Structure formats: structure tokens, C-alpha cells
C-alpha positions in Angstrom: 206.9 -180.0 -105.7 207.4 -176.3 -106.4 210.8 -175.4 -107.8 212.1 -172.7 -105.5 214.9 -171.8 -107.9 212.6 -170.5 -110.6 212.0 -167.0 -109.1 215.7 -166.2 -108.5 216.5 -167.4 -112.0 213.9 -165.1 -113.5 215.2 -162.1 -111.5 218.8 -162.8 -112.6 217.6 -163.0 -116.2 215.8 -159.7 -116.0 218.9 -158.1 -114.4 221.1 -159.4 -117.2 218.7 -158.0 -119.8 218.5 -154.6 -118.2 222.3 -154.3 -117.6 223.0 -155.4 -121.2 221.1 -152.4 -122.7 223.0 -149.5 -124.1 224.0 -146.8 -121.6 222.6 -143.3 -122.3 225.1 -141.0 -124.0 226.8 -138.6 -121.6 225.8 -134.9 -121.9 228.8 -132.7 -121.5 228.6 -129.1 -120.3 229.2 -126.5 -123.0 231.8 -123.8 -122.7 229.8 -121.3 -124.8 228.9 -118.3 -122.7 228.0 -115.9 -125.5 224.3 -115.1 -126.0 223.0 -116.2 -129.5 220.8 -113.1 -129.7 219.4 -110.4 -127.5 216.6 -107.9 -128.0 214.3 -105.4 -126.3 210.5 -105.5 -126.2 207.8 -103.1 -125.3 205.6 -104.7 -122.7 202.1 -105.6 -124.0 202.8 -104.3 -127.5 202.7 -107.0 -130.2 205.6 -107.0 -132.7 207.5 -104.2 -130.8 210.9 -106.0 -131.0 214.2 -104.0 -131.2 217.4 -105.7 -132.3 221.0 -104.5 -131.3 224.1 -103.4 -133.2 227.2 -104.8 -131.5 230.7 -103.3 -131.2 233.6 -105.1 -132.8 234.4 -107.0 -129.6 230.8 -108.0 -129.2 230.9 -107.1 -125.5 228.5 -104.2 -126.0 225.1 -104.2 -127.6 223.5 -100.9 -128.7 219.7 -100.9 -129.2 217.8 -98.0 -130.6 214.2 -97.7 -129.4 211.7 -95.5 -131.3 210.7 -92.4 -129.4 207.1 -93.3 -130.2 205.7 -96.7 -131.0 204.2 -97.3 -133.4 206.6 -94.7 -135.0 203.8 -92.7 -136.5 201.7 -92.7 -133.3 201.6 -90.3 -130.3 202.5 -93.2 -127.9 205.8 -92.1 -126.3 208.1 -95.0 -125.3 209.0 -95.3 -121.7 212.6 -96.5 -121.8 212.5 -97.2 -118.1 210.0 -99.9 -118.6 211.2 -102.3 -121.2 211.7 -106.1 -121.3 215.1 -107.4 -122.2 215.2 -111.0 -123.6 218.0 -113.2 -124.9 218.6 -116.6 -126.5 221.4 -118.4 -124.5 223.4 -121.6 -125.1 221.5 -124.6 -123.6 223.2 -124.7 -120.2 224.2 -121.1 -119.8 223.0 -118.8 -117.0 222.6 -115.0 -117.2 222.7 -112.6 -114.3 220.9 -110.4 -113.5 217.8 -112.3 -114.6 215.9 -110.8 -117.5 212.4 -111.2 -119.0 210.7 -108.7 -116.7 210.4 -104.9 -116.7 213.8 -103.2 -116.6 215.0 -99.7 -116.4 217.0 -99.3 -119.7 217.6 -95.6 -119.3 221.1 -96.5 -118.1 223.5 -99.2 -119.5 222.8 -102.6 -118.1 225.7 -105.0 -117.4 225.0 -108.7 -118.0 227.2 -111.7 -117.0 226.7 -115.0 -118.8 228.2 -118.2 -117.3 228.6 -121.2 -119.6 228.1 -124.8 -118.5 231.8 -125.3 -117.7 231.9 -122.1 -115.7 233.4 -119.9 -118.5 232.1 -116.3 -118.2 231.5 -113.5 -120.6 230.1 -110.0 -120.0 227.8 -107.9 -122.2 226.7 -104.3 -121.7 223.4 -103.4 -123.2 222.9 -99.7 -124.0 219.4 -98.5 -125.0 218.7 -95.2 -126.6 215.4 -93.6 -127.4 215.6 -92.0 -130.9 213.3 -89.9 -133.0 212.5 -90.5 -136.7 214.5 -88.5 -139.2 213.5 -90.5 -142.3 211.8 -89.0 -145.3 208.6 -91.0 -145.9 208.0 -89.7 -149.4 208.4 -86.5 -151.4 206.4 -85.2 -154.4 207.4 -82.6 -157.0 204.8 -80.8 -159.2 206.0 -79.0 -162.4 204.6 -77.9 -165.7 205.2 -80.1 -168.7 203.8 -78.8 -171.9 201.4 -76.6 -169.9 200.1 -79.6 -167.9 200.6 -79.9 -164.1 202.7 -83.0 -163.7 203.6 -84.9 -160.5 206.6 -87.2 -159.9 207.4 -89.0 -156.7 210.9 -89.1 -155.4 213.2 -92.0 -154.8 215.0 -91.7 -151.5 218.5 -93.1 -151.7 220.6 -92.6 -148.6 220.7 -88.8 -148.1 219.4 -87.9 -151.6 215.8 -87.3 -152.5 215.9 -87.8 -156.2 213.2 -86.8 -158.8 213.7 -88.4 -162.1 212.6 -86.0 -164.9 213.3 -86.0 -168.6 216.1 -83.7 -169.7 215.1 -80.2 -170.8 212.1 -79.8 -168.5 212.0 -76.5 -166.5 212.1 -77.3 -162.8 213.0 -73.8 -161.6 209.5 -73.2 -160.2 208.8 -76.7 -158.9 206.5 -77.2 -156.0 207.8 -79.7 -153.5 206.1 -81.5 -150.6 208.2 -83.6 -148.2 206.5 -86.0 -145.8 208.2 -86.8 -142.5 207.2 -88.1 -139.1 204.5 -86.1 -137.4 206.8 -85.4 -134.5 209.7 -84.2 -136.8 210.1 -81.1 -138.9 211.6 -80.6 -142.4 213.3 -77.3 -143.2 211.5 -77.2 -146.6 207.9 -76.1 -146.2 205.1 -78.3 -147.5 204.2 -77.1 -151.0 207.1 -74.7 -151.2 208.3 -73.4 -154.6 211.9 -74.5 -155.1 214.4 -74.0 -157.9 215.6 -77.5 -158.5 217.8 -76.5 -161.5 220.6 -77.3 -159.0 220.6 -79.5 -155.9 218.9 -78.0 -152.8 219.9 -79.1 -149.3 217.4 -79.4 -146.5 217.2 -81.0 -143.1 214.9 -83.1 -141.0 214.9 -82.6 -137.2 213.4 -85.2 -134.9 211.7 -84.6 -131.5 215.0 -85.5 -129.6 217.0 -82.9 -131.6 218.7 -85.3 -134.0 219.2 -83.6 -137.4 219.8 -85.4 -140.7 220.9 -83.7 -143.8 219.2 -84.4 -147.2 219.5 -83.0 -150.7 216.7 -82.5 -153.2 217.9 -83.4 -156.7 216.5 -83.7 -160.2 218.2 -86.3 -162.4 217.5 -87.7 -165.8 216.4 -91.3 -165.7 219.3 -93.3 -167.2 218.5 -96.9 -167.9 221.1 -99.4 -166.9 222.2 -101.7 -169.6 222.1 -104.7 -167.2 220.5 -105.7 -163.9 218.9 -103.7 -161.1 219.6 -100.1 -160.3 218.0 -98.0 -157.6 215.7 -99.8 -155.2 212.7 -98.2 -153.3 210.8 -99.6 -150.3 207.1 -99.7 -151.0 205.8 -100.7 -147.5 206.3 -102.7 -144.4 203.2 -104.2 -142.7 203.7 -106.1 -139.5 201.1 -108.2 -137.7 197.6 -106.8 -138.0 198.7 -103.5 -139.5 197.5 -104.3 -143.0 193.9 -104.9 -141.9 191.6 -107.8 -142.8 193.2 -109.9 -140.1 196.7 -109.0 -141.3 199.4 -111.5 -140.6 198.5 -113.7 -137.6 200.7 -115.5 -135.1 199.0 -118.9 -135.6 201.4 -120.2 -138.3 198.7 -120.1 -141.1 199.9 -117.6 -143.6 202.4 -119.6 -145.7 202.3 -118.4 -149.3 202.0 -115.2 -151.3 201.6 -114.4 -155.0 201.2 -111.2 -157.0 198.9 -110.4 -159.8 198.0 -107.0 -161.2 197.4 -104.6 -158.4 197.1 -107.3 -155.8 199.0 -109.6 -153.5 197.3 -112.9 -152.7 198.0 -114.3 -149.3 197.1 -118.0 -148.6 196.2 -119.2 -145.2 196.6 -122.9 -144.8 193.5 -123.4 -142.7 191.2 -126.2 -143.7 189.5 -124.9 -145.8 192.0 -122.3 -146.8 191.4 -118.5 -146.8 192.6 -116.4 -149.8 193.0 -112.7 -149.2 193.8 -109.8 -151.5 196.1 -107.0 -150.4 197.3 -103.9 -152.3 200.7 -104.5 -153.8 201.6 -100.9 -153.5 200.5 -100.3 -149.8 200.2 -103.7 -148.3 196.7 -102.9 -147.1 193.9 -105.5 -147.1 191.4 -105.2 -150.0 189.0 -108.2 -149.8 188.7 -111.9 -149.5 189.1 -114.0 -152.7 186.5 -116.8 -153.3 187.8 -120.4 -153.0 187.8 -122.4 -156.2 186.1 -125.3 -154.3 184.5 -125.4 -150.9 187.1 -127.9 -149.5 190.2 -126.2 -151.0 193.1 -126.8 -148.6 196.2 -125.1 -149.8 199.7 -124.1 -148.7 200.7 -122.6 -152.0 199.8 -120.1 -154.7 202.2 -118.9 -157.4 202.1 -116.3 -160.2 203.6 -116.5 -163.7 205.3 -113.6 -165.5 202.0 -112.4 -167.0 200.0 -112.3 -163.7 198.1 -115.5 -164.0 197.9 -117.6 -160.8 198.1 -121.2 -160.0 196.8 -122.5 -156.6 197.8 -126.0 -155.4 196.0 -128.2 -152.9 197.9 -130.1 -150.3 197.7 -133.9 -150.9 198.6 -136.5 -148.3 199.2 -140.0 -149.5 196.2 -141.3 -151.6 194.6 -137.8 -151.7 194.0 -135.8 -154.9 196.6 -133.2 -155.8 194.7 -130.4 -157.7 195.8 -127.3 -159.5 193.6 -124.3 -160.3 194.4 -121.5 -162.6 193.1 -117.9 -162.3 193.5 -115.4 -165.2 194.2 -112.8 -162.5 193.5 -112.1 -158.8 189.9 -111.1 -159.4 189.0 -113.9 -161.8 185.6 -115.2 -160.5 185.8 -118.6 -162.3 189.2 -120.3 -161.8 189.8 -123.4 -163.9 190.9 -126.8 -162.6 193.8 -127.8 -164.8 195.1 -130.9 -162.9 193.6 -133.6 -160.7 196.1 -136.3 -159.9 195.8 -139.0 -157.2 198.9 -139.0 -155.0 199.8 -142.7 -154.6 203.6 -142.2 -154.1 204.5 -139.1 -152.1 204.1 -140.7 -148.7 204.7 -137.5 -146.6 202.5 -135.4 -148.9 202.9 -133.0 -151.8 201.9 -129.4 -152.2 203.6 -127.7 -149.3 206.0 -126.0 -151.8 205.2 -125.5 -155.5 207.2 -123.4 -158.1 206.6 -122.5 -161.7 208.4 -121.0 -164.7 206.8 -119.7 -167.9 203.4 -118.5 -168.9 200.5 -120.5 -167.5 198.3 -119.7 -170.6 201.0 -120.7 -173.1 204.0 -122.9 -172.0 205.2 -123.5 -168.5 206.6 -126.1 -166.1 205.4 -126.7 -162.5 207.7 -128.3 -159.9 206.3 -129.6 -156.6 208.6 -131.2 -154.0 207.6 -134.3 -152.1 208.2 -133.9 -148.4 210.7 -136.1 -146.6 212.2 -137.4 -149.8 214.5 -135.9 -152.5 211.8 -136.2 -155.2 210.5 -133.5 -157.5 207.2 -134.0 -159.2 207.1 -132.2 -162.6 204.2 -131.2 -164.9 204.4 -129.4 -168.2 201.9 -126.9 -169.7 201.7 -126.6 -173.5 199.4 -124.2 -175.2 197.7 -123.6 -171.8 197.0 -127.3 -171.1 198.7 -129.8 -168.8 200.1 -132.5 -171.0 201.1 -136.1 -170.3 204.2 -138.0 -171.4 202.8 -138.4 -174.9 202.5 -134.6 -175.1 198.7 -134.9 -175.1 196.4 -132.6 -173.0 195.5 -134.6 -169.9 194.2 -133.0 -166.7 194.9 -136.3 -164.9 198.5 -136.5 -166.2 201.0 -138.3 -164.0 204.1 -136.3 -163.1 207.6 -136.9 -164.3 209.5 -137.6 -161.0 213.1 -136.6 -160.7 215.3 -137.3 -157.6 217.9 -134.8 -156.5 221.2 -136.5 -155.9 222.6 -134.1 -153.3 220.6 -135.6 -150.4 218.1 -138.3 -149.5 215.8 -136.0 -147.5 214.9 -132.4 -148.3 212.6 -132.1 -145.2 209.1 -130.9 -145.3 209.8 -127.5 -147.0 211.9 -127.2 -150.1 211.8 -125.2 -153.3 212.8 -126.7 -156.6 213.0 -123.7 -158.9 213.0 -124.3 -162.7 214.9 -121.8 -164.8 213.5 -122.8 -168.2 210.4 -124.3 -169.8 212.1 -127.7 -169.9 212.4 -130.7 -167.6 216.1 -131.0 -168.4 216.9 -127.3 -167.7 219.0 -126.1 -164.8 217.0 -125.7 -161.6 217.8 -124.5 -158.1 217.2 -126.7 -155.0 216.7 -124.7 -151.8 216.1 -126.5 -148.6 217.3 -126.2 -145.0 220.8 -127.5 -145.6 221.8 -125.9 -148.8 221.0 -123.7 -151.9 222.2 -125.6 -154.9 222.3 -125.1 -158.7 221.4 -128.4 -160.2 221.8 -130.0 -163.6 218.3 -130.8 -164.8 219.4 -133.8 -166.9 221.5 -135.6 -164.2 219.9 -134.1 -161.1 223.4 -133.6 -159.7 224.6 -130.5 -157.9 226.6 -128.1 -160.2 227.4 -125.6 -157.5 226.1 -124.6 -154.0 225.9 -121.3 -152.2 228.6 -120.5 -149.7 227.2 -121.0 -146.2 227.9 -117.4 -145.3 225.9 -116.2 -148.3 222.9 -118.4 -147.9 222.8 -118.0 -144.1 223.6 -120.6 -141.4 220.2 -120.6 -139.8 217.6 -121.6 -142.4 216.4 -120.8 -145.9 213.6 -122.2 -148.0 211.2 -119.6 -149.5 212.7 -118.3 -152.8 212.0 -117.2 -156.3 213.9 -117.2 -159.6 213.3 -114.5 -162.2 214.9 -112.7 -165.2 215.1 -108.9 -165.3 217.0 -106.5 -167.5 219.4 -109.1 -168.9 220.2 -110.7 -165.6 219.0 -113.9 -163.8 218.2 -113.6 -160.1 217.5 -115.8 -157.2 215.9 -114.2 -154.2 215.7 -115.8 -150.8 214.0 -115.2 -147.5 217.1 -115.1 -145.4 216.5 -115.8 -141.7 218.6 -114.0 -139.1 217.5 -115.7 -135.9 217.0 -119.3 -134.7 213.4 -118.4 -133.9 212.9 -117.9 -137.7 210.9 -114.7 -137.0 213.5 -112.3 -138.2 214.4 -112.1 -141.9 215.0 -110.1 -145.0 215.0 -110.5 -148.8 218.5 -111.4 -150.1 218.9 -111.0 -153.9 221.6 -112.8 -155.9 222.7 -112.4 -159.5 223.1 -116.0 -160.7 223.5 -115.2 -164.4 227.1 -116.5 -164.2 227.1 -120.1 -162.7 230.7 -119.6 -161.6 229.6 -116.9 -159.1 227.1 -119.1 -157.3 229.6 -120.4 -154.8 231.1 -117.0 -154.1 232.2 -116.3 -150.5 231.2 -112.9 -148.9 234.9 -112.4 -148.4 235.4 -112.2 -152.1 235.9 -108.5 -153.2 233.4 -109.1 -156.0 230.7 -110.3 -153.7 228.7 -107.1 -154.0 228.1 -107.9 -157.7 226.7 -111.3 -156.6 224.6 -110.4 -153.6 223.2 -107.2 -155.2 220.4 -106.3 -152.8 219.4 -106.9 -149.2 216.1 -105.5 -147.9 215.3 -104.1 -144.5 214.9 -106.8 -141.9 211.4 -107.4 -140.4 210.9 -109.2 -137.1 208.2 -110.3 -134.7 207.9 -111.6 -131.2 206.2 -114.9 -132.1 208.4 -117.8 -133.2 208.0 -119.1 -136.7 209.0 -122.7 -135.9 208.0 -124.2 -139.2 210.3 -121.8 -141.1 207.5 -120.8 -143.6 207.1 -117.7 -145.7 207.3 -116.7 -149.3 208.8 -114.4 -151.9 207.2 -113.3 -155.2 207.9 -111.0 -158.1 205.9 -109.0 -160.7 206.9 -106.5 -163.3 205.9 -103.1 -164.7 204.3 -103.4 -168.2 207.4 -102.0 -169.8 209.6 -104.0 -167.5 211.3 -100.8 -166.3 210.7 -102.0 -162.7 210.4 -105.3 -160.9 208.3 -105.5 -157.7 209.5 -108.0 -155.1 207.6 -109.0 -152.0 208.3 -111.1 -148.9 205.9 -112.8 -146.5 207.3 -113.9 -143.2 204.9 -116.2 -141.3 203.8 -114.8 -137.9 205.5 -111.5 -138.7 204.4 -109.5 -141.7 204.9 -108.5 -145.3 207.4 -106.1 -147.0 207.6 -104.8 -150.6 210.3 -103.2 -152.8 210.6 -101.7 -156.2 213.7 -102.7 -158.2 214.4 -100.3 -161.0 216.5 -100.4 -164.2 217.9 -96.9 -163.5 
């Protein structure tokens, strides 16, 4: 006979199982009604993104929009047809709605309501401005009867020509380049007596006038650290040619060698491209060392040699190739090691210190762990634990004790040609100075110095008696807005310094112009690299921001 009690019993059992499961966590409304960021865009124009400056109360945002865009073009901006965008807290609402064409010729009032009903107001004021910058300036003078040219360094309102003392500059010919829609009060090629400072002005199309001064100064070498800095170029999106910097997340690494920047695209197989390190313009593609070369990383040493790393998933081969320079037609494979331990892959981030043709160390972080894989080069060869040349040498593995997971992208930056030397650990949660013997944190950057948002691409280098750490410092949660931040880490006691410290300017010695794009850089990728003049009177520092562009600066010793 059928047991009629079985079905109810089953139903009751299922009910008990279901009701015994954990309840979902409650989601509470947020009070926050302040926009995280706000910006203007030109409709249909890639990379035309304009960031605001806020007043002290942060209830007004002032956005300057170039009179023409691109700035050097004849395309006049229509300020009555711009797109206003913002990043809001998760459950906040903004009125009026944005994201479509808006007339920004008058101030626009916005009201933001947080999840709990708390309100805040923000007035956005847009202004169309002309370009009053000095692009470059050149002075021609006679030195021992020979016509000699020198380019100026533009620093704030001073256009400075560095000339040896005693040179006659009373009949100097000066050319000043400004925007094509602006005018300079000094005529192109004019003869100017620069024995004393000479004032001049630049007037933009909208009538703004900026005062400058032409000066001749003797080059005085600083006894320590960097002096005057000079922007070399900014290239956003496709502006550099050769495909430029795309918005498909592929350009993840950059190195510098001789006259060239090498940009790595992490397509499979990868694409290697050469760009001018002085202009940022595309030169040519670089042959792959192997047809199946799949890479996220290339690095340069202090002498201009290059090392390119393959990406190796678990049980794949991790290979390193060395180029004598950026145009070397026959790179040499210096390592082939089977990855049997780095379960989430190795090769996304690789850093070196030393001379690849003499003595150097190579550090590669293993994703999703706290492990650093280390190889040593001695007399130009990878060596194993017995100090014997071995292109299949297993790495020495060190585990950083500050965390159990550095994520997918982390830089371990050696500061000496030694496995036990101090290194810097830079990943999403911190920038730390680490004891190479114990792998324990010695000091960490203050959060306000490193940046709250994200940081990973970085480079360590020595210049004019100082030791520097340079970061790609992100300024938006979209990771598509960033700048080079340079820190003097010579004194370990300064590493944890707060920006509120009066001495902070001697620690954070340089911040570049910010570059930004419209496409998100969700992976937080990019790179920073450095090269030097033959006499080391200048260092040249470059930043790649994935999906956005590249920027270059000269750091001088005077």
C-alpha cells in the first residue's frame, strides 16, 4: 500500500533546508551625495576629456575647455554643445540628468541626492580658453665664429636659455613658437639683446595675455638630485601614429633604448613598436624574437639593453630575450624555464636592476600570490644556484611577508645587484620598502602620498647622487587619468612621510602633467621607464597609460 505521508514529509524537509540557509546580507542606503568625479567631453571626439578645479567648499567646479580642439587645430569648440558626465555614489541620483548634449555657456546647477535622501548641490562653470603657452623657443648666437643654437627651458613664466658664461648674447636671434591662433610680442627671428632679461607677452584668441621673460643663465649643476624639468611631449590616443595607443587594453609595457621607446602590445602574438623618445611619434615595428612571442613586459637596463619576457601560465615556458638595443635584429634567448609553480601565471610584471651584459638581477612577481621569482645575471649570463651559467636555471623564490596576495599586477623593484638587497613592493594596496633578507616591510608610503585609488607601474633609479622611485599615480577610479609622481627615497626614514609634513616637497620632488582619456583602464595597466644622457646630465622619464597615451619629461641636474 502506498504511504501517503511520504510526499508531505519530503516537502517539509525541503522547507526546513531552504529556511535554514543564510539570509542575504542587508544593503543599506548610503548617505554620500557628493560626486566622486565630474568632467566634460566633446561629443564624438576621442580623448577630449576636461577635468575641473574645485573651490574650497567643493560646491563649484570650474572647467576650462580649449578654444580649439585639438589645441593646435582650427576646430573651434562649441561650448553650447558639450557632454557633462560624472561618477556618483552607488545609490545616488543627479538632477538634471546628464550624459547628453548640454549648453555649458552658462553655469549649470546640479542637485545630487544620496540613498538616504541627503542632498548636495554643485555648480559647474565651463569657460572656453585660448592657449597662451610657449611651445618652444630657440636662440641662435655666435660662439667662436660658429652659429650656435640652443633650445630654451620654459619654467613657469621664464623662458631660459642656458649658455656658458662670457658668451656674447647681445645680438641673439630668438624664435618663439606659440599656438597658431595666438601671437607673441617678440617677432619670429628677431634680434634681441639678451645681456639682460627681456619681457614679452603671448596673447590668445580670446584676449588672455600672459607675461613671460626671456633670460640667459649659466648652467649650474646641482650637487644632488634633479633640478629643472622639461616636458618633451604628450601623445594621446592615435596621435603618435602607427596605431598609437588603442582603447582595447593591449598596450601594457614600455621600455627605452637609445633614441627609441619600445611599446609592447599583449596581443597573441605580441606586437612590438618603436616610437621616438623625443617626440613620441611612431617610427616602425620591431621584429618579434619568436613567432609565438606573447608578452606583457619589456624592460631596459641603465646601458640601453632590453629584456623581453613571455607570459607563462602554469606549465608553460617562461622565456627571456635580450636585445643589445632597440634595433638589434638578432635578440638572444637568455632563459627558458618551465613554470610548474606559479599557478596564476608569471610575466605580467618584470623588473630589473643592473647591466644585462654584465651583472644584473631580474624580479618577476607571481600573480595572486606574494611570491617573487628572482634570477641573477653574472658576466652577461643567467646563472643557477651554483653560480654556473644555465639558461634553464630555476628561480630563487622569495615570499613577501606584508600580504598573502599581491593581485595580478605588482612590481617588485630591486635596488641592488643582490637577492638580499632592499627592494620595493608596489601593488594595489601599498607601496612598501622591503628588507631583501627577511622579506619583511621596512616602511610603507603614506596613503595620501601613494594615492588612494591604485598604483602599480613603477621604476627605481639612481641619478645625481639620489635614489628615486617613480609611480604611475592614478587620479580616478576609472584608472584612465594619471601622472608621474617622483619620490626621493635615498633616506629610508622619509619613505612614510605624510603630505602634511613641511618637508614633503623634498620627498615628492616632481609631479608631471596629468593625462586622461575617455575609455576606462579597468586592469590598471601602464608603465614607467627611464634612460639617461651619455654624461648623465639629464634623465628622461616616460609614462604609458593604457587606453590613454604616453608622456615624456627631461629631468636635469641644473
